[in-house]
N, CA, C and O atoms as a GROMACS GRO file, in nm:
protein
  576
    1UNK      N    1   9.783  16.675   8.858
    1UNK     CA    2   9.703  16.590   8.770
    1UNK      C    3   9.567  16.625   8.757
    1UNK      O    4   9.494  16.637   8.856
    2UNK      N    5   9.523  16.646   8.623
    2UNK     CA    6   9.382  16.688   8.616
    2UNK      C    7   9.311  16.574   8.536
    2UNK      O    8   9.358  16.521   8.435
    3UNK      N    9   9.178  16.540   8.604
    3UNK     CA   10   9.090  16.426   8.531
    3UNK      C   11   8.960  16.524   8.494
    3UNK      O   12   8.911  16.618   8.557
    4UNK      N   13   8.927  16.471   8.380
    4UNK     CA   14   8.768  16.514   8.303
    4UNK      C   15   8.675  16.425   8.342
    4UNK      O   16   8.698  16.311   8.303
    5UNK      N   17   8.570  16.441   8.413
    5UNK     CA   18   8.461  16.323   8.404
    5UNK      C   19   8.362  16.391   8.326
    5UNK      O   20   8.320  16.504   8.350
    6UNK      N   21   8.321  16.304   8.214
    6UNK     CA   22   8.216  16.322   8.140
    6UNK      C   23   8.098  16.248   8.169
    6UNK      O   24   8.105  16.133   8.213
    7UNK      N   25   8.001  16.299   8.149
    7UNK     CA   26   7.841  16.239   8.192
    7UNK      C   27   7.742  16.275   8.042
    7UNK      O   28   7.722  16.388   7.999
    8UNK      N   29   7.696  16.159   7.985
    8UNK     CA   30   7.621  16.165   7.879
    8UNK      C   31   7.478  16.187   7.906
    8UNK      O   32   7.439  16.227   8.015
    9UNK      N   33   7.409  16.163   7.820
    9UNK     CA   34   7.257  16.167   7.816
    9UNK      C   35   7.181  16.124   7.933
    9UNK      O   36   7.209  16.020   7.993
   10UNK      N   37   7.055  16.226   7.978
   10UNK     CA   38   6.990  16.171   8.080
   10UNK      C   39   7.034  16.167   8.238
   10UNK      O   40   6.957  16.155   8.333
   11UNK      N   41   7.161  16.178   8.241
   11UNK     CA   42   7.268  16.159   8.364
   11UNK      C   43   7.204  16.274   8.443
   11UNK      O   44   7.184  16.260   8.564
   12UNK      N   45   7.168  16.403   8.369
   12UNK     CA   46   7.116  16.505   8.460
   12UNK      C   47   6.995  16.485   8.514
   12UNK      O   48   6.948  16.575   8.583
   13UNK      N   49   6.940  16.394   8.498
   13UNK     CA   50   6.831  16.338   8.546
   13UNK      C   51   6.823  16.250   8.668
   13UNK      O   52   6.719  16.212   8.721
   14UNK      N   53   6.951  16.222   8.709
   14UNK     CA   54   6.977  16.111   8.814
   14UNK      C   55   6.884  16.161   8.934
   14UNK      O   56   6.849  16.279   8.934
   15UNK      N   57   6.843  16.073   9.041
   15UNK     CA   58   6.795  16.105   9.137
   15UNK      C   59   6.614  16.118   9.131
   15UNK      O   60   6.537  16.107   9.226
   16UNK      N   61   6.584  16.141   9.003
   16UNK     CA   62   6.470  16.130   8.979
   16UNK      C   63   6.415  16.025   8.892
   16UNK      O   64   6.306  15.973   8.912
   17UNK      N   65   6.502  15.990   8.782
   17UNK     CA   66   6.500  15.892   8.689
   17UNK      C   67   6.539  15.756   8.719
   17UNK      O   68   6.657  15.725   8.732
   18UNK      N   69   6.440  15.670   8.731
   18UNK     CA   70   6.441  15.515   8.774
   18UNK      C   71   6.552  15.510   8.884
   18UNK      O   72   6.668  15.478   8.857
   19UNK      N   73   6.511  15.542   9.007
   19UNK     CA   74   6.613  15.535   9.119
   19UNK      C   75   6.632  15.390   9.183
   19UNK      O   76   6.714  15.368   9.273
   20UNK      N   77   6.554  15.300   9.134
   20UNK     CA   78   6.548  15.174   9.162
   20UNK      C   79   6.695  15.110   9.093
   20UNK      O   80   6.760  15.021   9.148
   21UNK      N   81   6.730  15.171   8.968
   21UNK     CA   82   6.822  15.133   8.915
   21UNK      C   83   6.947  15.211   8.903
   21UNK      O   84   7.055  15.154   8.892
   22UNK      N   85   6.936  15.351   8.905
   22UNK     CA   86   7.062  15.442   8.913
   22UNK      C   87   7.068  15.491   9.064
   22UNK      O   88   7.169  15.557   9.088
   23UNK      N   89   6.995  15.477   9.151
   23UNK     CA   90   7.026  15.533   9.280
   23UNK      C   91   6.944  15.675   9.303
   23UNK      O   92   6.891  15.732   9.208
   24UNK      N   93   6.939  15.721   9.425
   24UNK     CA   94   6.868  15.844   9.472
   24UNK      C   95   6.954  15.990   9.447
   24UNK      O   96   6.906  16.104   9.439
   25UNK      N   97   7.073  15.954   9.440
   25UNK     CA   98   7.170  16.094   9.410
   25UNK      C   99   7.133  16.146   9.280
   25UNK      O  100   7.074  16.088   9.189
   26UNK      N  101   7.179  16.274   9.286
   26UNK     CA  102   7.145  16.357   9.192
   26UNK      C  103   7.290  16.345   9.127
   26UNK      O  104   7.383  16.290   9.185
   27UNK      N  105   7.302  16.405   8.997
   27UNK     CA  106   7.444  16.446   8.922
   27UNK      C  107   7.509  16.544   9.021
   27UNK      O  108   7.620  16.510   9.059
   28UNK      N  109   7.472  16.631   9.058
   28UNK     CA  110   7.568  16.711   9.162
   28UNK      C  111   7.583  16.655   9.293
   28UNK      O  112   7.682  16.688   9.360
   29UNK      N  113   7.498  16.574   9.338
   29UNK     CA  114   7.532  16.498   9.449
   29UNK      C  115   7.669  16.407   9.428
   29UNK      O  116   7.765  16.406   9.505
   30UNK      N  117   7.658  16.340   9.320
   30UNK     CA  118   7.794  16.233   9.272
   30UNK      C  119   7.903  16.332   9.250
   30UNK      O  120   8.012  16.314   9.305
   31UNK      N  121   7.884  16.420   9.184
   31UNK     CA  122   8.005  16.508   9.163
   31UNK      C  123   8.062  16.542   9.285
   31UNK      O  124   8.178  16.505   9.303
   32UNK      N  125   7.999  16.609   9.381
   32UNK     CA  126   8.042  16.627   9.498
   32UNK      C  127   8.112  16.535   9.584
   32UNK      O  128   8.198  16.573   9.662
   33UNK      N  129   8.074  16.401   9.570
   33UNK     CA  130   8.126  16.291   9.619
   33UNK      C  131   8.267  16.281   9.543
   33UNK      O  132   8.368  16.257   9.608
   34UNK      N  133   8.272  16.297   9.419
   34UNK     CA  134   8.393  16.273   9.349
   34UNK      C  135   8.474  16.362   9.355
   34UNK      O  136   8.592  16.330   9.338
   35UNK      N  137   8.445  16.493   9.379
   35UNK     CA  138   8.545  16.623   9.392
   35UNK      C  139   8.613  16.583   9.538
   35UNK      O  140   8.736  16.575   9.540
   36UNK      N  141   8.543  16.558   9.654
   36UNK     CA  142   8.591  16.531   9.765
   36UNK      C  143   8.706  16.430   9.753
   36UNK      O  144   8.819  16.458   9.793
   37UNK      N  145   8.672  16.304   9.693
   37UNK     CA  146   8.778  16.194   9.676
   37UNK      C  147   8.872  16.267   9.596
   37UNK      O  148   8.984  16.268   9.646
   38UNK      N  149   8.860  16.331   9.485
   38UNK     CA  150   8.984  16.372   9.406
   38UNK      C  151   9.060  16.460   9.488
   38UNK      O  152   9.181  16.441   9.496
   39UNK      N  153   9.005  16.560   9.554
   39UNK     CA  154   9.097  16.660   9.662
   39UNK      C  155   9.180  16.546   9.760
   39UNK      O  156   9.295  16.569   9.796
   40UNK      N  157   9.135  16.465   9.785
   40UNK     CA  158   9.232  16.371   9.895
   40UNK      C  159   9.330  16.299   9.807
   40UNK      O  160   9.433  16.250   9.856
   41UNK      N  161   9.308  16.292   9.703
   41UNK     CA  162   9.427  16.229   9.611
   41UNK      C  163   9.506  16.335   9.535
   41UNK      O  164   9.595  16.315   9.452
   42UNK      N  165   9.458  16.452   9.577
   42UNK     CA  166   9.535  16.580   9.524
   42UNK      C  167   9.530  16.588   9.363
   42UNK      O  168   9.627  16.632   9.302
   43UNK      N  169   9.418  16.546   9.300
   43UNK     CA  170   9.401  16.547   9.183
   43UNK      C  171   9.276  16.679   9.137
   43UNK      O  172   9.169  16.693   9.196
   44UNK      N  173   9.315  16.747   9.045
   44UNK     CA  174   9.247  16.842   8.988
   44UNK      C  175   9.109  16.771   8.913
   44UNK      O  176   9.122  16.661   8.860
   45UNK      N  177   9.000  16.828   8.912
   45UNK     CA  178   8.862  16.760   8.849
   45UNK      C  179   8.790  16.837   8.790
   45UNK      O  180   8.739  16.931   8.850
   46UNK      N  181   8.769  16.818   8.666
   46UNK     CA  182   8.659  16.881   8.588
   46UNK      C  183   8.527  16.806   8.554
   46UNK      O  184   8.522  16.686   8.526
   47UNK      N  185   8.429  16.882   8.560
   47UNK     CA  186   8.303  16.802   8.495
   47UNK      C  187   8.220  16.842   8.395
   47UNK      O  188   8.206  16.963   8.378
   48UNK      N  189   8.162  16.764   8.326
   48UNK     CA  190   8.083  16.818   8.208
   48UNK      C  191   7.979  16.691   8.152
   48UNK      O  192   8.008  16.573   8.132
   49UNK      N  193   7.869  16.750   8.137
   49UNK     CA  194   7.762  16.662   8.107
   49UNK      C  195   7.673  16.747   7.999
   49UNK      O  196   7.649  16.868   7.998
   50UNK      N  197   7.629  16.636   7.901
   50UNK     CA  198   7.572  16.667   7.771
   50UNK      C  199   7.460  16.600   7.745
   50UNK      O  200   7.471  16.496   7.809
   51UNK      N  201   7.344  16.601   7.679
   51UNK     CA  202   7.258  16.532   7.606
   51UNK      C  203   7.289  16.526   7.476
   51UNK      O  204   7.234  16.443   7.404
   52UNK      N  205   7.374  16.606   7.430
   52UNK     CA  206   7.412  16.597   7.276
   52UNK      C  207   7.546  16.541   7.260
   52UNK      O  208   7.642  16.565   7.333
   53UNK      N  209   7.544  16.464   7.154
   53UNK     CA  210   7.664  16.360   7.104
   53UNK      C  211   7.771  16.461   7.091
   53UNK      O  212   7.872  16.460   7.161
   54UNK      N  213   7.743  16.563   6.985
   54UNK     CA  214   7.855  16.648   6.940
   54UNK      C  215   7.943  16.736   7.052
   54UNK      O  216   8.061  16.771   7.052
   55UNK      N  217   7.820  16.761   7.159
   55UNK     CA  218   7.885  16.842   7.263
   55UNK      C  219   7.996  16.759   7.327
   55UNK      O  220   8.105  16.815   7.338
   56UNK      N  221   7.985  16.648   7.365
   56UNK     CA  222   8.066  16.557   7.411
   56UNK      C  223   8.174  16.504   7.321
   56UNK      O  224   8.281  16.476   7.375
   57UNK      N  225   8.165  16.491   7.219
   57UNK     CA  226   8.271  16.481   7.128
   57UNK      C  227   8.384  16.591   7.118
   57UNK      O  228   8.506  16.575   7.120
   58UNK      N  229   8.306  16.714   7.104
   58UNK     CA  230   8.391  16.867   7.107
   58UNK      C  231   8.486  16.845   7.248
   58UNK      O  232   8.607  16.869   7.254
   59UNK      N  233   8.409  16.798   7.349
   59UNK     CA  234   8.489  16.816   7.484
   59UNK      C  235   8.591  16.715   7.492
   59UNK      O  236   8.699  16.746   7.542
   60UNK      N  237   8.571  16.593   7.447
   60UNK     CA  238   8.685  16.504   7.420
   60UNK      C  239   8.828  16.570   7.344
   60UNK      O  240   8.943  16.565   7.389
   61UNK      N  241   8.785  16.629   7.224
   61UNK     CA  242   8.866  16.681   7.154
   61UNK      C  243   8.936  16.795   7.215
   61UNK      O  244   9.058  16.804   7.202
   62UNK      N  245   8.877  16.874   7.274
   62UNK     CA  246   8.930  16.993   7.364
   62UNK      C  247   9.018  16.939   7.493
   62UNK      O  248   9.098  17.019   7.544
   63UNK      N  249   9.009  16.841   7.532
   63UNK     CA  250   9.066  16.774   7.624
   63UNK      C  251   9.206  16.751   7.608
   63UNK      O  252   9.289  16.749   7.700
   64UNK      N  253   9.231  16.731   7.472
   64UNK     CA  254   9.368  16.665   7.428
   64UNK      C  255   9.475  16.805   7.455
   64UNK      O  256   9.458  16.918   7.409
   65UNK      N  257   9.580  16.761   7.539
   65UNK     CA  258   9.701  16.850   7.594
   65UNK      C  259   9.640  16.936   7.740
   65UNK      O  260   9.706  17.016   7.804
   66UNK      N  261   9.508  16.898   7.768
   66UNK     CA  262   9.490  16.943   7.891
   66UNK      C  263   9.439  16.878   8.003
   66UNK      O  264   9.420  16.939   8.108
   67UNK      N  265   9.414  16.759   7.991
   67UNK     CA  266   9.428  16.678   8.075
   67UNK      C  267   9.466  16.551   8.082
   67UNK      O  268   9.490  16.505   7.970
   68UNK      N  269   9.485  16.451   8.200
   68UNK     CA  270   9.576  16.377   8.173
   68UNK      C  271   9.497  16.237   8.166
   68UNK      O  272   9.556  16.137   8.127
   69UNK      N  273   9.362  16.233   8.205
   69UNK     CA  274   9.263  16.140   8.176
   69UNK      C  275   9.146  16.158   8.201
   69UNK      O  276   9.115  16.247   8.280
   70UNK      N  277   9.035  16.066   8.131
   70UNK     CA  278   8.910  16.102   8.127
   70UNK      C  279   8.804  16.000   8.208
   70UNK      O  280   8.805  15.886   8.161
   71UNK      N  281   8.746  16.012   8.280
   71UNK     CA  282   8.624  15.909   8.312
   71UNK      C  283   8.488  15.951   8.246
   71UNK      O  284   8.447  16.067   8.252
   72UNK      N  285   8.416  15.843   8.179
   72UNK     CA  286   8.306  15.886   8.077
   72UNK      C  287   8.183  15.797   8.136
   72UNK      O  288   8.203  15.678   8.159
   73UNK      N  289   8.094  15.839   8.154
   73UNK     CA  290   7.967  15.756   8.154
   73UNK      C  291   7.876  15.801   8.055
   73UNK      O  292   7.790  15.888   8.074
   74UNK      N  293   7.897  15.738   7.947
   74UNK     CA  294   7.850  15.785   7.799
   74UNK      C  295   7.698  15.769   7.800
   74UNK      O  296   7.630  15.820   7.711
   75UNK      N  297   7.632  15.682   7.924
   75UNK     CA  298   7.480  15.674   7.904
   75UNK      C  299   7.442  15.600   7.787
   75UNK      O  300   7.504  15.499   7.752
   76UNK      N  301   7.326  15.651   7.714
   76UNK     CA  302   7.305  15.562   7.609
   76UNK      C  303   7.376  15.590   7.488
   76UNK      O  304   7.331  15.536   7.387
   77UNK      N  305   7.486  15.669   7.475
   77UNK     CA  306   7.586  15.674   7.365
   77UNK      C  307   7.665  15.549   7.397
   77UNK      O  308   7.728  15.507   7.300
   78UNK      N  309   7.676  15.487   7.494
   78UNK     CA  310   7.762  15.356   7.524
   78UNK      C  311   7.713  15.289   7.401
   78UNK      O  312   7.802  15.241   7.331
   79UNK      N  313   7.591  15.275   7.360
   79UNK     CA  314   7.558  15.148   7.270
   79UNK      C  315   7.536  15.210   7.142
   79UNK      O  316   7.513  15.131   7.051
   80UNK      N  317   7.537  15.337   7.114
   80UNK     CA  318   7.508  15.375   6.968
   80UNK      C  319   7.634  15.483   6.902
   80UNK      O  320   7.640  15.518   6.784
   81UNK      N  321   7.711  15.514   6.991
   81UNK     CA  322   7.797  15.641   6.954
   81UNK      C  323   7.964  15.597   6.899
   81UNK      O  324   8.061  15.589   6.975
   82UNK      N  325   7.968  15.571   6.746
   82UNK     CA  326   8.079  15.561   6.711
   82UNK      C  327   8.144  15.690   6.699
   82UNK      O  328   8.266  15.686   6.713
   83UNK      N  329   8.087  15.815   6.674
   83UNK     CA  330   8.143  15.936   6.700
   83UNK      C  331   8.202  15.943   6.831
   83UNK      O  332   8.309  16.003   6.823
   84UNK      N  333   8.172  15.902   6.961
   84UNK     CA  334   8.258  15.914   7.068
   84UNK      C  335   8.341  15.832   7.044
   84UNK      O  336   8.447  15.893   7.032
   85UNK      N  337   8.361  15.700   7.026
   85UNK     CA  338   8.438  15.598   7.009
   85UNK      C  339   8.557  15.672   6.916
   85UNK      O  340   8.668  15.666   6.968
   86UNK      N  341   8.553  15.726   6.816
   86UNK     CA  342   8.616  15.782   6.727
   86UNK      C  343   8.697  15.911   6.786
   86UNK      O  344   8.819  15.926   6.776
   87UNK      N  345   8.624  15.981   6.836
   87UNK     CA  346   8.689  16.110   6.944
   87UNK      C  347   8.811  16.038   7.004
   87UNK      O  348   8.928  16.064   6.975
   88UNK      N  349   8.764  15.936   7.100
   88UNK     CA  350   8.872  15.876   7.190
   88UNK      C  351   8.983  15.842   7.094
   88UNK      O  352   9.096  15.890   7.098
   89UNK      N  353   8.952  15.780   7.034
   89UNK     CA  354   9.078  15.710   6.904
   89UNK      C  355   9.152  15.832   6.847
   89UNK      O  356   9.256  15.805   6.787
   90UNK      N  357   9.114  15.971   6.855
   90UNK     CA  358   9.160  16.064   6.805
   90UNK      C  359   9.273  16.152   6.876
   90UNK      O  360   9.348  16.231   6.818
   91UNK      N  361   9.272  16.123   7.024
   91UNK     CA  362   9.351  16.164   7.091
   91UNK      C  363   9.425  16.050   7.186
   91UNK      O  364   9.400  15.930   7.198
   92UNK      N  365   9.517  16.126   7.241
   92UNK     CA  366   9.602  16.018   7.327
   92UNK      C  367   9.583  16.019   7.484
   92UNK      O  368   9.680  16.039   7.557
   93UNK      N  369   9.462  15.997   7.532
   93UNK     CA  370   9.417  16.032   7.670
   93UNK      C  371   9.358  15.873   7.722
   93UNK      O  372   9.262  15.815   7.670
   94UNK      N  373   9.430  15.828   7.822
   94UNK     CA  374   9.367  15.708   7.885
   94UNK      C  375   9.224  15.751   7.940
   94UNK      O  376   9.205  15.865   7.983
   95UNK      N  377   9.129  15.661   7.937
   95UNK     CA  378   8.998  15.692   7.967
   95UNK      C  379   8.951  15.544   8.037
   95UNK      O  380   8.997  15.433   8.007
   96UNK      N  381   8.843  15.574   8.143
   96UNK     CA  382   8.764  15.453   8.208
   96UNK      C  383   8.624  15.482   8.177
   96UNK      O  384   8.580  15.597   8.187
   97UNK      N  385   8.557  15.389   8.141
   97UNK     CA  386   8.411  15.407   8.100
   97UNK      C  387   8.347  15.323   8.234
   97UNK      O  388   8.379  15.212   8.276
   98UNK      N  389   8.236  15.426   8.289
   98UNK     CA  390   8.175  15.386   8.400
   98UNK      C  391   8.018  15.394   8.368
   98UNK      O  392   7.963  15.459   8.279
   99UNK      N  393   7.963  15.317   8.461
   99UNK     CA  394   7.810  15.282   8.453
   99UNK      C  395   7.777  15.285   8.594
   99UNK      O  396   7.858  15.238   8.674
  100UNK      N  397   7.658  15.338   8.639
  100UNK     CA  398   7.606  15.333   8.750
  100UNK      C  399   7.533  15.173   8.787
  100UNK      O  400   7.542  15.112   8.894
  101UNK      N  401   7.471  15.137   8.681
  101UNK     CA  402   7.404  15.014   8.677
  101UNK      C  403   7.495  14.913   8.636
  101UNK      O  404   7.602  14.942   8.583
  102UNK      N  405   7.458  14.789   8.659
  102UNK     CA  406   7.524  14.652   8.596
  102UNK      C  407   7.467  14.632   8.468
  102UNK      O  408   7.366  14.562   8.468
  103UNK      N  409   7.512  14.683   8.339
  103UNK     CA  410   7.440  14.673   8.226
  103UNK      C  411   7.437  14.549   8.199
  103UNK      O  412   7.361  14.515   8.108
  104UNK      N  413   7.504  14.464   8.256
  104UNK     CA  414   7.499  14.311   8.187
  104UNK      C  415   7.388  14.229   8.281
  104UNK      O  416   7.389  14.106   8.289
  105UNK      N  417   7.300  14.307   8.345
  105UNK     CA  418   7.205  14.238   8.439
  105UNK      C  419   7.075  14.312   8.371
  105UNK      O  420   6.968  14.291   8.428
  106UNK      N  421   7.074  14.381   8.275
  106UNK     CA  422   6.971  14.455   8.210
  106UNK      C  423   6.928  14.399   8.077
  106UNK      O  424   6.945  14.279   8.056
  107UNK      N  425   6.866  14.489   7.970
  107UNK     CA  426   6.831  14.461   7.838
  107UNK      C  427   6.943  14.419   7.777
  107UNK      O  428   7.055  14.457   7.810
  108UNK      N  429   6.919  14.341   7.687
  108UNK     CA  430   7.041  14.275   7.589
  108UNK      C  431   7.113  14.391   7.506
  108UNK      O  432   7.235  14.381   7.491
  109UNK      N  433   7.054  14.491   7.457
  109UNK     CA  434   7.121  14.582   7.378
  109UNK      C  435   7.202  14.650   7.459
  109UNK      O  436   7.294  14.706   7.400
  110UNK      N  437   7.196  14.667   7.593
  110UNK     CA  438   7.289  14.737   7.684
  110UNK      C  439   7.407  14.664   7.698
  110UNK      O  440   7.502  14.720   7.753
  111UNK      N  441   7.417  14.545   7.657
  111UNK     CA  442   7.548  14.466   7.676
  111UNK      C  443   7.650  14.511   7.581
  111UNK      O  444   7.769  14.491   7.606
  112UNK      N  445   7.612  14.570   7.476
  112UNK     CA  446   7.711  14.635   7.369
  112UNK      C  447   7.756  14.753   7.388
  112UNK      O  448   7.676  14.847   7.387
  113UNK      N  449   7.909  14.777   7.411
  113UNK     CA  450   7.951  14.892   7.432
  113UNK      C  451   8.047  14.932   7.287
  113UNK      O  452   8.109  14.840   7.234
  114UNK      N  453   8.054  15.062   7.232
  114UNK     CA  454   8.136  15.083   7.136
  114UNK      C  455   8.295  15.136   7.221
  114UNK      O  456   8.399  15.157   7.159
  115UNK      N  457   8.281  15.146   7.343
  115UNK     CA  458   8.395  15.221   7.397
  115UNK      C  459   8.469  15.101   7.491
  115UNK      O  460   8.590  15.121   7.501
  116UNK      N  461   8.432  15.012   7.542
  116UNK     CA  462   8.496  14.911   7.630
  116UNK      C  463   8.637  14.836   7.582
  116UNK      O  464   8.731  14.792   7.647
  117UNK      N  465   8.608  14.840   7.434
  117UNK     CA  466   8.744  14.753   7.402
  117UNK      C  467   8.862  14.877   7.372
  117UNK      O  468   8.975  14.856   7.328
  118UNK      N  469   8.823  14.967   7.398
  118UNK     CA  470   8.934  15.081   7.369
  118UNK      C  471   8.962  15.163   7.509
  118UNK      O  472   9.047  15.250   7.523
  119UNK      N  473   8.883  15.122   7.596
  119UNK     CA  474   8.893  15.184   7.738
  119UNK      C  475   9.003  15.126   7.814
  119UNK      O  476   9.028  15.007   7.796
  120UNK      N  477   9.077  15.199   7.900
  120UNK     CA  478   9.172  15.148   7.993
  120UNK      C  479   9.072  15.018   8.090
  120UNK      O  480   9.109  14.902   8.109
  121UNK      N  481   8.972  15.066   8.128
  121UNK     CA  482   8.866  14.981   8.189
  121UNK      C  483   8.779  15.009   8.199
  121UNK      O  484   8.752  15.123   8.162
  122UNK      N  485   8.669  14.921   8.258
  122UNK     CA  486   8.520  14.980   8.259
  122UNK      C  487   8.506  14.936   8.400
  122UNK      O  488   8.572  14.847   8.454
  123UNK      N  489   8.397  15.020   8.461
  123UNK     CA  490   8.348  14.980   8.602
  123UNK      C  491   8.177  15.003   8.594
  123UNK      O  492   8.124  15.106   8.552
  124UNK      N  493   8.103  14.882   8.642
  124UNK     CA  494   7.981  14.892   8.623
  124UNK      C  495   7.910  14.821   8.757
  124UNK      O  496   7.950  14.723   8.820
  125UNK      N  497   7.793  14.903   8.779
  125UNK     CA  498   7.708  14.834   8.891
  125UNK      C  499   7.731  14.892   9.002
  125UNK      O  500   7.641  14.868   9.082
  126UNK      N  501   7.825  14.968   9.051
  126UNK     CA  502   7.833  15.032   9.179
  126UNK      C  503   7.787  15.150   9.234
  126UNK      O  504   7.822  15.204   9.339
  127UNK      N  505   7.697  15.190   9.145
  127UNK     CA  506   7.620  15.337   9.168
  127UNK      C  507   7.726  15.423   9.170
  127UNK      O  508   7.820  15.400   9.095
  128UNK      N  509   7.730  15.528   9.250
  128UNK     CA  510   7.816  15.628   9.268
  128UNK      C  511   7.972  15.578   9.280
  128UNK      O  512   8.068  15.650   9.254
  129UNK      N  513   7.981  15.450   9.321
  129UNK     CA  514   8.120  15.409   9.370
  129UNK      C  515   8.189  15.372   9.260
  129UNK      O  516   8.308  15.347   9.275
  130UNK      N  517   8.126  15.358   9.119
  130UNK     CA  518   8.170  15.329   8.985
  130UNK      C  519   8.301  15.430   8.970
  130UNK      O  520   8.418  15.405   8.945
  131UNK      N  521   8.223  15.572   8.998
  131UNK     CA  522   8.317  15.670   8.966
  131UNK      C  523   8.439  15.671   9.042
  131UNK      O  524   8.543  15.678   8.977
  132UNK      N  525   8.444  15.665   9.188
  132UNK     CA  526   8.517  15.661   9.284
  132UNK      C  527   8.624  15.540   9.263
  132UNK      O  528   8.738  15.557   9.305
  133UNK      N  529   8.590  15.427   9.204
  133UNK     CA  530   8.682  15.305   9.158
  133UNK      C  531   8.759  15.339   9.046
  133UNK      O  532   8.876  15.302   9.041
  134UNK      N  533   8.702  15.415   8.941
  134UNK     CA  534   8.751  15.467   8.830
  134UNK      C  535   8.846  15.577   8.863
  134UNK      O  536   8.958  15.574   8.811
  135UNK      N  537   8.816  15.665   8.937
  135UNK     CA  538   8.945  15.768   8.956
  135UNK      C  539   9.062  15.697   9.049
  135UNK      O  540   9.178  15.736   9.043
  136UNK      N  541   9.019  15.582   9.140
  136UNK     CA  542   9.152  15.536   9.199
  136UNK      C  543   9.231  15.451   9.114
  136UNK      O  544   9.352  15.436   9.126
  137UNK      N  545   9.154  15.392   9.021
  137UNK     CA  546   9.255  15.333   8.929
  137UNK      C  547   9.311  15.430   8.816
  137UNK      O  548   9.419  15.398   8.765
  138UNK      N  549   9.257  15.528   8.778
  138UNK     CA  550   9.306  15.611   8.678
  138UNK      C  551   9.444  15.686   8.748
  138UNK      O  552   9.553  15.696   8.692
  139UNK      N  553   9.414  15.729   8.868
  139UNK     CA  554   9.522  15.820   8.916
  139UNK      C  555   9.644  15.702   8.951
  139UNK      O  556   9.759  15.743   8.938
  140UNK      N  557   9.629  15.595   8.984
  140UNK     CA  558   9.730  15.467   9.003
  140UNK      C  559   9.796  15.482   8.885
  140UNK      O  560   9.914  15.514   8.870
  141UNK      N  561   9.701  15.455   8.790
  141UNK     CA  562   9.774  15.407   8.632
  141UNK      C  563   9.845  15.543   8.578
  141UNK      O  564   9.937  15.531   8.497
  142UNK      N  565   9.808  15.658   8.616
  142UNK     CA  566   9.881  15.769   8.540
  142UNK      C  567  10.032  15.781   8.619
  142UNK      O  568  10.135  15.806   8.557
  143UNK      N  569  10.027  15.763   8.740
  143UNK     CA  570  10.146  15.785   8.827
  143UNK      C  571  10.242  15.671   8.801
  143UNK      O  572  10.363  15.679   8.823
  144UNK      N  573  10.179  15.563   8.751
  144UNK     CA  574  10.304  15.442   8.714
  144UNK      C  575  10.356  15.471   8.610
  144UNK      O  576  10.447  15.401   8.564
   0.00000   0.00000   0.00000
């Protein structure tokens, strides 16, 4: 089983950017945590981060036929990207939307997601554990 973990804009700044909201871990720290957990589940994992919407769309398209599931933290694209939504609608791969912060305890514009209604599930507000919960669910879902 192979899972792709996608991270959107500004997530490369984790650990430096608003640690009171997003936590103190860097993206490489979080990826290492995910990688260790994936290994315990006997799952191959691939990571990709971009600040560019088109690069994320391209990666979603390229995933077709190559991965079994996707975990995505779209960052600010959550609230703006019809292009990423359409990319997911163009492939047949289940995905989970994740967020480090609890988006519903934040500014009202963060409450709207263009992906939630087409995602297999959404995990929000658990910092780096949002990814672990998403991975656990996705692996179980794909095995069933």
